[in-house]
C-alpha positions in Angstrom: 5.4 13.0 -61.9 9.4 11.7 -62.5 10.1 14.1 -58.9 6.9 12.3 -57.5 8.1 9.0 -58.1 11.8 9.9 -56.6 10.4 11.3 -53.6 7.9 8.0 -53.1 10.8 5.6 -53.8 13.2 7.4 -51.6 10.7 7.6 -48.8 10.3 3.7 -49.4 13.8 2.8 -49.9 14.9 5.2 -46.4 12.5 3.4 -44.5 13.7 -0.3 -45.0 17.3 0.1 -46.7 20.4 1.6 -45.3 23.6 3.3 -46.9 26.1 1.0 -48.6 23.8 -2.4 -48.0 23.9 -5.1 -50.1 21.2 -6.3 -51.9 19.6 -8.4 -54.5 17.6 -7.1 -57.5 14.9 -9.2 -59.7 15.5 -7.7 -63.3 13.5 -9.7 -66.5 14.4 -6.8 -68.9 10.7 -5.6 -69.0 9.8 -2.3 -68.3 8.9 -2.0 -64.8 12.1 -4.1 -63.7 14.5 -1.3 -65.9 13.0 1.7 -64.3 13.4 -0.1 -61.0 16.9 -0.7 -61.7 17.3 2.6 -63.0 16.0 4.5 -59.8 18.3 2.0 -57.2 21.6 3.0 -58.9 20.4 6.5 -58.8 19.2 6.2 -55.1 21.9 8.5 -52.9 22.0 5.3 -50.7 24.8 4.1 -52.8 23.6 0.5 -52.6 25.9 -2.7 -53.7 23.3 -3.8 -56.1 23.3 -7.3 -57.3 21.1 -8.1 -60.4 19.4 -11.5 -60.8 17.7 -13.1 -64.2 15.8 -16.1 -64.4 15.4 -17.2 -67.6 12.3 -19.7 -68.2 13.2 -21.1 -71.5 9.6 -20.4 -72.5 10.6 -18.6 -75.8 13.7 -19.9 -76.8 15.6 -17.4 -78.8 14.1 -14.1 -77.5 14.5 -15.4 -73.4 18.6 -15.9 -74.4 18.1 -11.9 -75.9 16.6 -10.9 -72.8 19.0 -12.3 -70.8 21.9 -11.1 -72.3 20.4 -7.3 -72.3 20.0 -7.6 -68.5 23.9 -8.9 -68.7 24.9 -5.8 -71.2 22.8 -3.4 -69.0 24.5 -4.9 -65.6 27.9 -4.1 -67.6 27.1 -0.4 -68.7 26.9 -0.2 -64.7 29.2 -2.3 -63.4 26.9 -4.3 -61.6 27.1 -7.9 -60.7 25.4 -10.4 -62.8 23.6 -13.6 -61.8 21.5 -15.5 -63.6 19.7 -18.8 -64.2 18.5 -21.1 -67.4 15.6 -23.5 -66.3 12.8 -25.6 -68.1 9.9 -24.2 -66.1 7.6 -25.6 -68.6 9.4 -29.6 -67.7 9.4 -28.4 -63.8 5.5 -27.7 -64.1 4.5 -30.7 -65.8 6.2 -32.5 -63.4 5.1 -30.9 -60.5 1.7 -30.8 -61.8 1.2 -27.1 -61.4 0.9 -24.2 -63.5 3.2 -22.1 -65.0 3.2 -19.3 -63.3 2.8 -21.0 -59.8 6.0 -23.1 -61.0 7.9 -20.1 -62.0 7.6 -18.1 -59.2 8.5 -20.7 -57.3 11.8 -21.6 -58.9 12.8 -17.9 -59.0 12.3 -17.5 -55.4 14.6 -20.0 -54.8 17.1 -18.7 -57.2 17.0 -15.1 -55.8 17.2 -16.6 -52.1 20.2 -18.3 -52.7 21.9 -15.4 -54.6 20.8 -13.6 -51.6 22.6 -15.9 -49.4 25.7 -15.9 -51.7 25.8 -12.1 -52.1 24.9 -11.6 -47.9 21.9 -9.3 -49.1 19.1 -9.4 -46.4 16.8 -7.6 -48.8 15.4 -8.9 -52.4 13.7 -6.0 -54.3 11.1 -6.7 -56.8 9.5 -4.3 -59.3 5.9 -5.1 -58.6 3.5 -1.8 -58.9 -0.3 -0.8 -58.2 -1.4 -2.7 -61.2 0.2 -5.8 -60.5 -1.1 -5.9 -56.9 -4.9 -5.3 -58.7 -3.9 -8.6 -60.8 -3.0 -10.5 -58.3 -6.0 -9.8 -56.2 -8.9 -10.6 -58.6 -6.3 -13.5 -59.7 -6.5 -15.1 -56.3 -10.1 -14.1 -55.7 -11.4 -15.9 -59.3 -9.3 -19.2 -58.4 -10.6 -19.2 -54.7 -8.1 -18.5 -51.6 -8.6 -17.6 -47.9 -8.5 -13.6 -46.2 -4.9 -14.4 -46.0 -4.7 -15.0 -50.0 -6.4 -12.0 -50.6 -4.2 -9.8 -48.8 -1.8 -10.0 -51.9 1.7 -8.5 -52.0 3.2 -5.7 -49.2 5.4 -3.4 -49.5 8.1 -5.3 -47.3 7.9 -8.7 -46.0 11.0 -9.1 -44.3 12.9 -10.5 -47.0 11.3 -9.1 -50.4 11.2 -5.4 -50.6 8.8 -3.9 -53.6 9.2 0.1 -53.4 7.0 0.9 -56.6 4.0 -1.2 -55.1 2.1 2.0 -54.8 3.0 3.3 -58.0 1.0 3.0 -61.6 1.9 1.4 -64.7 1.2 4.8 -66.1 3.4 6.6 -63.8 6.3 4.0 -64.4 5.8 4.2 -68.6 6.1 7.9 -68.7 9.3 7.9 -66.4 10.8 5.3 -68.7 9.8 7.7 -71.8 11.3 10.7 -70.1 14.4 8.8 -68.6 15.1 7.1 -72.1 14.9 3.7 -70.5 16.0 0.8 -72.3 13.8 -2.6 -72.0 12.8 -5.2 -73.7 9.2 -6.5 -74.5 8.2 -10.0 -73.4 5.9 -11.8 -75.7 4.0 -13.8 -73.4 3.0 -10.8 -71.6 0.2 -10.5 -74.3 -0.7 -14.4 -74.4 -3.7 -14.6 -73.0 -3.5 -18.5 -72.2 -1.7 -16.9 -69.2 -4.4 -16.4 -66.5 -2.7 -12.8 -65.5 -2.6 -11.7 -69.1 -6.7 -12.5 -69.8 -7.0 -11.0 -66.6 -5.1 -7.9 -67.3 -6.5 -7.1 -70.7 -9.8 -8.1 -70.8 -11.2 -8.1 -66.7 -9.5 -5.0 -65.7 -10.6 -2.2 -68.3 -14.1 -3.8 -67.1 -13.9 -2.7 -64.1 -12.2 0.3 -64.5 -15.8 1.2 -66.7 -17.8 0.4 -64.0 -15.5 2.2 -61.1 -13.0 4.7 -62.5 -11.4 4.7 -58.9 -11.2 0.9 -58.9 -7.5 0.9 -57.9 -8.1 3.0 -54.6 -11.1 0.8 -53.7 -8.6 -2.4 -54.0 -6.0 -0.3 -52.0 -8.6 0.4 -49.3 -10.1 -3.6 -49.3 -6.6 -4.8 -48.7 -6.0 -2.4 -46.0 -9.1 -4.0 -44.5 -8.2 -7.4 -44.7 -5.0 -6.8 -43.8 -6.0 -5.5 -40.6 -8.4 -8.4 -40.5 -5.4 -10.7 -41.0 -3.4 -9.2 -38.0 -6.1 -9.7 -35.6 -6.4 -13.3 -36.7 -2.9 -13.9 -36.8 -2.8 -12.3 -32.9 -5.4 -14.0 -31.9 -4.2 -17.6 -33.3 -0.7 -17.1 -31.6 -2.2 -16.5 -28.1 -4.4 -19.7 -28.4 -1.3 -21.8 -29.5 0.8 -20.4 -26.6 -1.9 -21.7 -24.1 -3.0 -24.9 -26.1 0.2 -26.5 -27.7 2.9 -27.6 -25.6 6.6 -28.5 -26.4 8.1 -31.1 -25.2 11.3 -30.8 -27.1 12.4 -28.8 -30.4 10.5 -31.7 -33.0 7.7 -33.1 -30.5 4.7 -31.2 -29.2 1.3 -32.2 -27.5 -2.0 -30.8 -28.3 -4.5 -31.6 -25.5 -8.0 -32.3 -27.4 -10.2 -31.4 -24.7 -9.2 -27.6 -25.0 -8.6 -27.7 -28.7 -11.7 -29.3 -29.8 -13.8 -26.0 -27.8 -12.3 -23.7 -30.0 -14.5 -23.0 -33.5 -13.7 -24.9 -36.3 -11.9 -21.8 -37.8 -10.0 -21.4 -35.0 -9.2 -25.5 -34.8 -8.1 -24.9 -38.8 -5.8 -21.6 -38.4 -3.8 -22.9 -35.3 -2.9 -25.7 -36.9 -2.3 -24.3 -40.3 -0.2 -21.3 -38.3 1.6 -23.9 -36.1 2.5 -26.2 -38.9 3.5 -23.7 -41.5 6.1 -22.3 -39.0 7.8 -25.5 -38.1 7.8 -27.5 -41.2 10.8 -27.0 -43.9 9.9 -24.7 -46.8 9.6 -27.4 -49.2 6.5 -28.6 -47.3 3.1 -27.6 -48.4 0.3 -28.0 -46.1 -3.0 -27.6 -48.0 -6.3 -27.1 -46.8 -7.4 -30.7 -47.4 -4.3 -31.5 -44.8 -5.7 -29.2 -42.0 -9.2 -30.9 -42.9 -7.8 -34.1 -42.1 -6.3 -33.2 -39.3 -9.3 -31.3 -37.8 -11.3 -34.5 -38.1 -8.6 -36.4 -36.7 -8.7 -34.6 -33.9 -12.5 -34.5 -32.9 -13.1 -38.5 -34.1 -14.5 -40.6 -31.0 -11.7 -43.3 -32.2 -9.3 -43.7 -29.3 -6.1 -43.9 -31.9 -5.1 -42.4 -35.1 -2.6 -41.2 -37.6 -1.5 -38.8 -40.3 1.5 -38.6 -42.4 2.5 -34.9 -43.7 5.4 -36.2 -45.1 7.6 -39.2 -44.4 9.3 -37.4 -41.6 6.1 -35.4 -40.1 3.5 -37.2 -38.4 0.7 -36.3 -36.3 -1.2 -38.9 -34.1 -3.9 -39.1 -31.8 -4.1 -40.8 -28.7 -7.4 -40.8 -26.6 -7.2 -37.1 -25.5 -4.3 -36.2 -27.2 -2.5 -34.9 -30.5 1.0 -36.1 -30.6 2.8 -33.6 -33.2 6.3 -35.4 -34.4 8.5 -33.5 -36.9 11.1 -35.5 -37.3 10.8 -38.7 -36.8 14.0 -39.6 -35.6 14.9 -43.1 -33.6 15.7 -41.5 -30.9 13.5 -43.6 -28.3 15.0 -46.6 -28.8 16.6 -48.4 -25.4 19.1 -51.0 -25.2 20.9 -51.4 -22.2 22.3 -54.3 -20.5 22.9 -54.2 -16.9 25.1 -56.6 -14.6 25.9 -54.9 -11.4 25.0 -51.3 -9.8 26.0 -48.2 -11.4 24.6 -45.3 -13.8 23.9 -45.6 -17.5 22.6 -43.4 -20.2 21.2 -44.0 -23.5 19.4 -41.6 -25.7 18.4 -39.0 -23.0 17.6 -42.4 -20.6 19.6 -42.1 -17.2 19.6 -45.3 -15.4 20.9 -45.8 -11.6 21.4 -49.0 -10.2 21.8 -49.1 -6.4 21.3 -51.4 -3.3 19.1 -50.4 -0.5 21.9 -49.1 1.9 23.0 -46.9 -0.7 20.4 -44.8 -2.3 20.3 -40.9 -2.4 17.1 -40.4 -4.8 13.8 -40.2 -2.8 12.4 -41.3 -6.5 14.3 -44.7 -6.3 12.1 -47.8 -6.8 12.8 -50.8 -4.9 12.6 -54.4 -6.4 13.2 -58.0 -4.8 14.6 -60.7 -7.1 15.0 -64.4 -5.9 18.6 -63.9 -6.9 20.9 -61.4 -5.4 22.4 -61.6 -8.9 21.8 -58.2 -11.1 20.9 -59.3 -14.7 18.7 -56.3 -15.8 17.6 -55.4 -19.2 16.2 -51.7 -20.3 14.4 -51.9 -23.7 10.9 -50.8 -25.7 8.0 -52.5 -25.5 7.0 -55.1 -27.6 3.4 -56.9 -28.8 3.0 -59.8 -26.2 4.6 -58.4 -23.1 2.9 -59.6 -19.9 3.9 -58.5 -16.3 3.1 -60.5 -13.4 1.2 -58.0 -10.8 1.6 -58.4 -7.2 -0.6 -60.7 -5.6 -2.4 -61.7 -9.1 -2.0 -63.1 -12.1 0.0 -62.1 -15.2 -1.5 -59.5 -17.2 -0.9 -58.2 -21.0 1.1 -55.1 -20.6 -0.9 -54.1 -23.8 -4.3 -54.5 -21.3 -2.5 -52.1 -18.7 -1.5 -49.4 -21.6 -5.3 -49.2 -22.1 -6.4 -49.4 -18.5 -4.3 -46.5 -17.8 -5.4 -44.8 -21.1 -1.7 -44.6 -22.0 -1.8 -43.1 -25.8 -0.2 -45.4 -28.5 2.0 -42.9 -29.3 3.7 -43.1 -25.5 3.6 -46.8 -25.5 6.8 -47.1 -27.5 8.8 -44.4 -26.1 8.2 -45.7 -22.4 11.2 -48.1 -21.0 10.6 -51.4 -20.2 12.3 -53.2 -17.6 13.2 -57.0 -17.6 15.0 -59.4 -15.6 15.8 -62.8 -16.8 12.9 -62.3 -19.8 10.1 -61.4 -17.2 9.0 -57.8 -17.3 9.1 -56.1 -13.9 8.6 -52.6 -14.3 7.5 -49.8 -16.8 8.9 -46.3 -16.5 6.2 -43.7 -16.1 3.5 -46.3 -15.0 2.4 -46.5 -11.2 1.6 -50.4 -10.6 2.5 -52.6 -8.3 4.2 -55.6 -10.3 5.3 -59.0 -8.5 9.1 -57.6 -7.7 8.3 -54.2 -6.4 8.6 -53.7 -2.7 7.8 -51.2 -0.1 9.5 -52.6 2.7 13.3 -52.6 1.4 15.8 -54.5 3.0 19.9 -54.7 2.2 19.3 -57.2 -0.6 16.7 -55.2 -2.4 18.1 -53.6 -5.6 17.2 -49.8 -6.2 16.1 -48.3 -9.3 16.0 -44.4 -10.5 15.3 -44.1 -14.4 14.9 -40.7 -15.4 14.4 -38.3 -18.9 13.9 -35.1 -19.3 11.7 -34.9 -22.8 10.0 -38.2 -21.1 9.4 -36.4 -18.2 7.3 -33.4 -19.9 5.7 -35.8 -22.3 4.2 -37.6 -19.4 3.2 -34.3 -17.6 1.5 -32.8 -20.9 -0.7 -36.0 -21.1 -1.4 -36.2 -17.1 -0.1 -39.9 -17.3 
């Protein structure tokens, strides 16, 4: 058995790790993690091992004893030791999450911090086959998606679990025959924790009904993994076709295309996209996704949804505008008193006379005075503009007539002279001062913003 364990581990190690590679190993002091550490130390890869121990402070003195035990083991092998004490019970009450979930969250943060500090690209954990079974049952009982049921993988890009296909029985036998010292965590037998209850009561009952349940679970997880891979590929394809990138933080979703998808596809697309884009500390819940799908399908012309203070999704007519970082980058405040060029927050404005025009996209305006007195700013409620051969009209009404989404209105630069609006970037409307028969007294205005042009093009303005 020991030889088989070595072969299994070395096969997994050599697929993932390289010789002399720096790794972080999570060691609680329990039997599983101590067996893992022993096997890694004996590996032919000559690994640079860094041990992390997280003290949850749940058992007072005995938790400190576990920490000292792991520290002494590391001392024997001359292995760098890193530890952290953190009151998980207090944190779980503050976060309103279970103790197990909170512990997992803070352990990961600590392990990843040490991985960065030691320049380790792999974190090795001692999960085994029985842990996989317990995790599957725990998630099934609590309720989850097929993605959640896929449970743990041997390697997911950062976390490596080389013992995942090895049974607890084999680990126990190895520890006994190799005389490996370890400490027992008394909380592992406390049935108030869901995992312990499942391990002690549910798992033995299932194995009585199906002695090959471990193999059944393995096959089931393989099927679920294949299905999840298929779905992920499909969603990725839809995302590339539907979601339009404006810049690093801004994206447009055309709702005519999006709402033709099945409910499942819409949910998965939004969940997949947001999970990839938001920071790790942002949790995207099923309710968040359901609310966004409802926003996308509502008959209302506009609406908004705040995922966080910085992440906002707004609906405007037939589009969703996803803003991942609500920075004030679209504020304009330019005073122009002469010909020349100005740049402000990615907006470039050029003012020229008729006889010095090089840009064919230049718009010409005739003013009552030859004096140039132009201000570029953002739209304000109450703005009005005089249309050619017509009356004044509220800019708000012009936006509505042209189906300019709410999220666009504050982004379009407004040009005014002597307090009167005469031009709105992005809108093709005939205002009082615009002329198509320019003379040498006409003023030419050329304005350009790369991101605004992409946004205008995305919504077909």
